[in-house]
N, C-alpha and C positions, 0 to 999 in steps of 0.2 A: 504494499499500500504506499503510495507516494507521500501521504500525509505523515505517516509514522517515520518514514525515511527522512523527510525534510526536518522533522522536529527532533530527530535523534542526535543531531549535532548540537553541542551546548550553546554556541553563539547564535544559531538560528532559533533555538528554543527561547533564549534570552530576548532576541529581537521580537519574536512573535508575542512574548509575554508583555514586553514594553508597548507594542502596538495595541494589544488588547486593552491595556491600562489607559492608552491615549485615545480610545474611541470616544466620541465619533470623529475627533479632529484629525488624528493621525500624526505622523512625524515625518520630517524630511530625512533623506538618506544621510546627510552630513550629521544631523543630530543623533541619528541612530548609531552611526559609526563612533561618534564621540562618547555616547552613553555606554556603548558596549566595548570600548577600548579596541576597536577594530580599524584597520586601514580602510580608507574609502574604496579602494579597489576590491578588497576582500568583501566589504559590505555589499557591493554591487553583485558579486557572485552569490552571496547568501540570499539577497533579495530576489534574485532571478530563480533560485531553487524554490524558495517559498512561493513565488508567484506561479511557477509551473505546477506546484502542488495545489494551487487554488487557495492558498492561505493568506495571500496578500494581494491587494488591489492598489492601483496608483493613479494619481491625477496630477497634471501639471498645474502648478500655482506660480505664475510669474517665471522666474528662472529656476525654481526648485521643483522637485517631484515629491509629492506627499504620499506616503504609503499608509494604508489602513489595513488592519487585520480583517480577514474574512472568516468569521467563526463557524459558519455552517459546516465546512468539512470536518472540523474538530467535533462538533455536535454529532454529526453522522458517525464518526469513529467511536465516540463515547457510547452512542446507542448500540452500535454493532457489538462492541466489546461487552457492554452490559448484557445484551441478549445472549451472546456466546457464553459468558460466564454463568448466567442463569441456567442455560441448557446443560452445560458441562457439570455444574454443581448438582443438578437433579439426577443426572445419569450416574454420578459417583456415589449416591446415597444408598 
C-alpha cells in the first residue's frame, strides 16, 4: 500500500503530521523543510512521494507552493486495518 510506504519514513511521517496540524491552511515547502530540519531538495522528494500516495495536495500562492494534508487515504487505511484486525481477532478466539 502506497500510503503505508510513504508514511514509513520518519521525515515524511513528520511532514504529514505537521501538515495535519496546519489544516486547513497548510504550509509552504520551505517552512516544512525548516521545521523538519531537512534540505529543501530533500523536502521536494519527500513531498513528491507523499503526493503520489495521495497524502498531500498543493496550491500555488504567489511565489510559494502551499501543501495541505489529504486525510482521506489515512482514514481509509485506518478503517481497513480496523476491519482486518477485527476479523483476525475473531478467527483467533
